[in-house]
C-alpha positions as a Markdown table, in Angstrom:
| # | Residue | x | y | z |
|---|---|---|---|---|
| 1 | Met | 45.3 | -14.7 | 9.4 |
| 2 | Ser | 44.1 | -11.4 | 8.2 |
| 3 | Ser | 42.5 | -11.1 | 4.7 |
| 4 | Val | 43.6 | -7.5 | 4.4 |
| 5 | Arg | 47.0 | -7.0 | 2.8 |
| 6 | Arg | 49.2 | -4.3 | 4.4 |
| 7 | Cys | 51.6 | -1.8 | 2.8 |
| 8 | Ser | 55.0 | -3.3 | 2.1 |
| 9 | Arg | 56.9 | -0.1 | 3.3 |
| 10 | Thr | 58.7 | -0.6 | 6.6 |
| 11 | Ala | 56.8 | 0.4 | 9.7 |
| 12 | Cys | 53.6 | 1.2 | 7.7 |
| 13 | Gly | 50.6 | -0.8 | 8.8 |
| 14 | Arg | 48.0 | 0.8 | 6.6 |
| 15 | Pro | 46.0 | -1.4 | 4.2 |
| 16 | Ala | 47.4 | -1.7 | 0.7 |
| 17 | Val | 45.5 | -0.2 | -2.3 |
| 18 | Ala | 48.0 | -0.5 | -5.1 |
| 19 | Thr | 50.7 | -2.9 | -6.4 |
| 20 | Leu | 54.1 | -1.8 | -7.6 |
| 21 | Thr | 56.1 | -3.8 | -10.1 |
| 22 | Tyr | 59.4 | -3.1 | -11.7 |
| 23 | Val | 60.2 | -3.8 | -15.3 |
| 24 | Tyr | 63.9 | -3.8 | -15.2 |
| 25 | Ala | 64.4 | -4.4 | -19.0 |
| 26 | Asp | 62.5 | -1.2 | -19.7 |
| 27 | Ser | 63.6 | 0.8 | -16.7 |
| 28 | Thr | 60.0 | 1.3 | -15.7 |
| 29 | Ala | 58.1 | 1.2 | -12.5 |
| 30 | Val | 54.4 | 0.2 | -12.9 |
| 31 | Leu | 51.9 | 1.2 | -10.2 |
| 32 | Gly | 48.4 | -0.2 | -10.6 |
| 33 | Pro | 45.4 | -1.4 | -8.7 |
| 34 | Leu | 46.0 | -3.9 | -5.9 |
| 35 | Ala | 46.8 | -7.3 | -7.5 |
| 36 | Thr | 44.4 | -10.2 | -6.8 |
| 37 | Tyr | 47.2 | -12.2 | -5.2 |
| 38 | Ala | 50.4 | -11.2 | -3.4 |
| 39 | Glu | 53.4 | -11.9 | -5.6 |
| 40 | Pro | 56.9 | -12.3 | -4.3 |
| 41 | His | 58.4 | -9.7 | -6.7 |
| 42 | Cys | 55.7 | -7.0 | -6.3 |
| 43 | Tyr | 55.1 | -4.5 | -3.6 |
| 44 | Asp | 51.8 | -3.6 | -2.1 |
| 45 | Leu | 51.4 | 0.1 | -1.2 |
| 46 | Cys | 48.9 | 2.1 | 0.8 |
| 47 | Ala | 47.3 | 5.2 | -0.7 |
| 48 | Glu | 49.9 | 7.6 | 0.8 |
| 49 | His | 52.9 | 5.7 | -0.4 |
| 50 | Ala | 51.4 | 5.1 | -3.8 |
| 51 | Glu | 50.8 | 8.8 | -4.2 |
| 52 | Arg | 54.3 | 9.8 | -3.2 |
| 53 | Leu | 56.1 | 7.1 | -5.3 |
| 54 | Thr | 59.2 | 8.2 | -7.2 |
| 55 | Ala | 61.4 | 6.1 | -9.4 |
| 56 | Pro | 65.2 | 6.0 | -9.7 |
| 57 | Arg | 66.7 | 8.7 | -12.0 |
| 58 | Gly | 66.3 | 7.7 | -15.7 |
| 59 | Trp | 63.3 | 5.4 | -15.0 |
| 60 | Asp | 59.7 | 6.0 | -16.0 |
| 61 | Val | 56.7 | 5.6 | -13.7 |
| 62 | Val | 53.5 | 4.2 | -15.3 |
| 63 | Arg | 50.4 | 4.7 | -13.2 |
| 64 | Leu | 47.5 | 2.6 | -14.3 |
| 65 | Ala | 44.1 | 3.9 | -13.4 |
| 66 | Ala | 42.4 | 2.2 | -10.5 |
| 67 | Asp | 39.0 | 0.8 | -11.1 |
| 68 | Ala | 36.0 | 2.5 | -9.4 |
| 69 | Gly | 35.8 | -0.3 | -6.9 |
| 70 | Pro | 36.8 | -3.9 | -6.1 |
| 71 | Leu | 35.9 | -6.5 | -8.7 |
| 72 | Arg | 32.7 | -8.4 | -7.9 |
| 73 | Arg | 31.9 | -11.8 | -9.3 |
| 74 | Thr | 28.8 | -12.1 | -11.3 |
| 75 | Ser | 26.8 | -15.1 | -12.5 |
| 76 | Asp | 28.2 | -14.6 | -16.0 |
| 77 | Asp | 31.8 | -15.1 | -14.6 |
| 78 | Leu | 30.7 | -18.4 | -13.0 |
| 79 | Glu | 28.9 | -19.5 | -16.1 |
| 80 | Ala | 31.9 | -18.7 | -18.3 |
| 81 | Leu | 34.2 | -20.7 | -16.0 |
| 82 | Ala | 31.8 | -23.7 | -16.0 |
| 83 | Asn | 31.6 | -23.6 | -19.8 |
| 84 | Ala | 35.4 | -23.5 | -20.1 |
| 85 | Val | 35.7 | -26.5 | -17.8 |
| 86 | Arg | 33.1 | -28.5 | -19.7 |
| 87 | Glu | 34.8 | -27.7 | -23.0 |
| 88 | Ala | 38.2 | -28.8 | -21.7 |
| 89 | Ala | 36.8 | -32.0 | -20.3 |
| 90 | Arg | 35.0 | -32.9 | -23.6 |
| 91 | Pro | 36.8 | -35.7 | -25.4 |
| 92 | Gln | 38.5 | -34.7 | -28.6 |
| 93 | Glu | 37.5 | -36.5 | -31.8 |
| 94 | Arg | 40.6 | -37.2 | -33.8 |
| 95 | Thr | 41.1 | -39.1 | -36.9 |
| 96 | Pro | 44.3 | -41.3 | -36.8 |
| 97 | Arg | 47.1 | -40.0 | -39.0 |
| 98 | Gln | 48.1 | -42.4 | -41.7 |
| 99 | Pro | 51.7 | -42.7 | -42.7 |
| 100 | Gly | 52.5 | -40.8 | -45.9 |
| 101 | Pro | 53.8 | -42.4 | -49.0 |
| 102 | Gln | 57.4 | -41.8 | -48.0 |
| 103 | Glu | 56.9 | -43.0 | -44.4 |
| 104 | Thr | 56.6 | -46.4 | -42.8 |
| 105 | Glu | 55.4 | -47.2 | -39.3 |
| 106 | Ala | 58.3 | -48.7 | -37.4 |
| 107 | Gly | 56.6 | -49.2 | -34.1 |
| 108 | Arg | 53.9 | -48.2 | -31.8 |
| 109 | Arg | 53.8 | -47.6 | -28.0 |
| 110 | Gly | 50.5 | -46.5 | -26.6 |
| 111 | His | 49.4 | -43.4 | -28.4 |
| 112 | Leu | 52.9 | -42.7 | -29.9 |
| 113 | Arg | 54.1 | -44.0 | -33.2 |
| 114 | Val | 57.6 | -44.1 | -34.7 |
| 115 | Leu | 57.6 | -43.2 | -38.3 |
| 116 | Arg | 60.7 | -43.8 | -40.5 |
| 117 | Ser | 61.5 | -42.4 | -43.8 |
| 118 | Pro | 62.6 | -44.9 | -46.5 |
| 119 | Asp | 65.9 | -42.9 | -46.7 |
| 120 | Ser | 66.8 | -43.9 | -43.1 |
């Protein structure tokens, strides 16, 4: 399996450099840098097809500036990811909620409680 994505246009085998997405609600075509992952409702285009892109009459074309080069991972990215995973795995300290003066605890199942109002 090739790691290079190809242009979505029929009979074009050139490597893709941009991704085209349609925003139907706004009648807008958005052309930006090549997306990280191939999406089913997006189209990857080569440089030539991206340059010649036109939209249907009444539609706007938004061309997002391409970055100077492909994104490269840094040690900061890896460290930020590791910190986020550690934070998500840390147990949360919670104080149990006490029923208010108008509520009575009717039952408990695991971590869930049924609270009833005296009006019920």
